[in-house]
MILO-23397 format. One record per residue (C-alpha): residue number from 1; residue in three letters; x, y, z. Coordinates in Angstrom, 1 decimal. Each point is the difference from the previous one (the first is absolute). Layout:
BEGIN
- resi,resn,east,north,up
- NUM,ALA,X,Y,Z;
...
This chain:
BEGIN
- resi,resn,east,north,up
- 1,MET,-49.7,-59.4,-9.7;
- 2,ASP,2.6,-2.4,1.4;
- 3,ASN,3.2,1.9,1.1;
- 4,ASN,2.1,-3.1,-0.6;
- 5,ILE,-0.4,-0.1,-3.8;
- 6,PRO,3.3,0.9,-1.6;
- 7,GLY,-1.4,2.8,-2.1;
- 8,SER,-1.9,1.8,2.7;
- 9,THR,0.5,3.7,0.6;
- 10,LYS,1.3,-0.5,3.5;
- 11,ASN,2.8,-2.3,-1.2;
- 12,LYS,0.9,2.5,-2.8;
- 13,VAL,0.3,2.8,2.5;
- 14,ALA,2.1,-2.1,2.4;
- 15,LEU,2.3,-1.1,-2.9;
- 16,ARG,0.5,3.6,-1.1;
- 17,ALA,0.9,1.0,3.5;
- 18,LEU,2.5,-2.9,0.2;
- 19,VAL,1.6,1.0,-3.3;
- 20,VAL,0.2,3.7,1.1;
- 21,ALA,1.6,-1.0,3.3;
- 22,ALA,2.5,-2.2,-1.8;
- 23,ILE,0.9,2.8,-2.4;
- 24,VAL,0.5,2.5,2.9;
- 25,ILE,2.2,-2.5,1.9;
- 26,ILE,2.1,-0.6,-3.1;
- 27,LEU,0.4,3.7,-0.7;
- 28,ALA,1.0,0.7,3.6;
- 29,ALA,2.6,-2.8,-0.2;
- 30,ILE,1.4,1.5,-3.2;
- 31,VAL,0.2,3.6,1.5;
- 32,TYR,1.6,-1.3,3.2;
- 33,SER,2.6,-1.9,-2.0;
- 34,LEU,0.8,3.0,-2.1;
- 35,TYR,0.1,2.3,3.1;
- 36,SER,2.3,-2.5,1.9;
- 37,SER,2.4,-0.1,-2.9;
- 38,GLY,0.1,3.8,-0.3;
- 39,LEU,-1.3,0.0,-3.6;
- 40,ILE,-2.9,2.2,1.0;
- 41,PHE,0.0,2.5,2.9;
- 42,PRO,3.8,-0.3,0.5;
- 43,LYS,1.2,-0.4,3.5;
- 44,VAL,1.1,3.3,1.5;
- 45,THR,3.6,0.3,1.1;
- 46,ALA,-0.2,3.6,0.9;
- 47,ALA,-2.9,2.2,1.0;
- 48,ASP,-0.3,3.1,-2.1;
- 49,VAL,-1.2,3.3,1.3;
- 50,ALA,-0.4,2.9,-2.5;
- 51,ILE,0.2,3.6,1.2;
- 52,ALA,-1.5,2.6,-2.3;
- 53,ASN,0.2,2.5,2.8;
- 54,CYS,-0.6,-0.3,3.7;
- 55,ASN,-3.7,0.2,-0.6;
- 56,SER,0.0,-2.9,-2.4;
- 57,ILE,1.8,-3.1,1.2;
- 58,LEU,-1.2,-3.3,-1.4;
- 59,PRO,-0.9,-2.6,1.1;
- 60,GLN,-1.5,1.2,3.3;
- 61,ALA,1.0,-3.3,1.7;
- 62,VAL,2.9,-2.4,-0.6;
- 63,VAL,0.4,-3.4,1.5;
- 64,VAL,3.6,-1.4,0.2;
- 65,THR,1.9,-2.6,1.9;
- 66,SER,2.8,1.1,2.4;
- 67,GLY,3.1,0.9,-2.1;
- 68,GLN,-1.9,0.2,-3.3;
- 69,PRO,1.1,3.0,-2.1;
- 70,ILE,-2.5,2.8,-0.6;
- 71,LEU,0.8,2.1,-3.0;
- 72,PHE,-1.0,3.6,0.4;
- 73,GLU,-0.2,1.6,-3.5;
- 74,ASN,0.0,3.8,0.1;
- 75,ASN,-1.8,1.2,-3.2;
- 76,ASP,-0.1,3.5,1.3;
- 77,GLY,2.3,2.9,-0.9;
- 78,ALA,0.9,0.5,3.7;
- 79,SER,1.9,-2.2,2.4;
- 80,HIS,-2.0,-1.6,2.8;
- 81,THR,0.8,-1.7,3.3;
- 82,ILE,-2.2,-2.8,1.3;
- 83,PHE,-0.1,-0.5,3.8;
- 84,ILE,-0.9,-3.5,1.2;
- 85,GLY,0.5,-1.9,3.2;
- 86,GLY,2.8,2.2,1.3;
- 87,SER,1.8,-0.1,-3.4;
- 88,SER,0.1,2.4,-2.9;
- 89,VAL,0.5,-0.5,-3.7;
- 90,ASP,1.2,2.9,-2.1;
- 91,ILE,-1.2,-0.3,-3.6;
- 92,PRO,1.5,2.5,-2.6;
- 93,ALA,-2.2,1.5,-2.6;
- 94,GLY,-0.7,-2.5,-2.9;
- 95,LYS,2.0,-2.8,1.7;
- 96,SER,-0.9,-3.3,1.7;
- 97,VAL,1.4,-1.2,3.4;
- 98,SER,-0.3,-3.5,1.4;
- 99,PHE,-0.8,-0.3,3.7;
- 100,ASN,0.1,-3.4,1.9;
- 101,ALA,-2.9,-0.5,2.3;
- 102,ASN,2.3,-0.9,3.0;
- 103,LEU,-1.8,2.3,2.4;
- 104,ALA,1.0,0.4,3.7;
- 105,TYR,-3.3,-1.2,1.4;
- 106,GLY,-0.3,-3.1,-2.2;
- 107,ALA,-3.2,-1.3,-1.4;
- 108,GLY,-3.0,2.4,0.1;
- 109,ALA,-1.7,2.9,-1.8;
- 110,TYR,2.1,3.2,-0.5;
- 111,GLY,-1.6,3.2,-1.1;
- 112,TYR,2.4,2.1,-2.1;
- 113,ALA,0.1,3.7,-0.9;
- 114,CYS,1.6,2.0,-2.8;
- 115,ASP,2.2,3.1,0.8;
- 116,GLY,-0.9,0.1,3.7;
- 117,ARG,-3.7,0.2,-0.3;
- 118,PRO,-1.6,-0.3,3.5;
- 119,THR,-2.2,-2.9,-0.8;
- 120,PRO,0.9,-3.0,-2.2;
- 121,ASP,-2.3,-0.6,-3.0;
- 122,GLN,1.4,-3.4,-1.1;
- 123,VAL,0.7,-3.3,1.8;
- 124,ILE,2.6,-2.7,-0.4;
- 125,VAL,-0.9,-3.3,1.6;
- 126,VAL,3.0,-2.1,0.9;
- 127,LYS,-0.7,-3.7,0.5;
């Protein structure tokens, strides 16, 4: 069988692969455009950290730029204090407190602990 005949199986497979690749590229361009405009996956202006209790702080890691606010939301019935990079943040029960990531040592990874625990369980990465 001649592989140069327009109706050959090899040409059909190649054409299908080309069509699939074109569809993937078009979909990627659409998603990127929607993401860039903030219509999907809105751009984050503050990093949110939810505290259910000191044993349940989510997310485990937060990445921020220097000076970006981090909103600590205390969903617990008790007040908590977060210790990070030589600073502390007091968060009353059921309240939220914003903390700017202007840490003394600049960019880097900072472990942080709740209520004076000896080892930090979470990390904030400052770019």
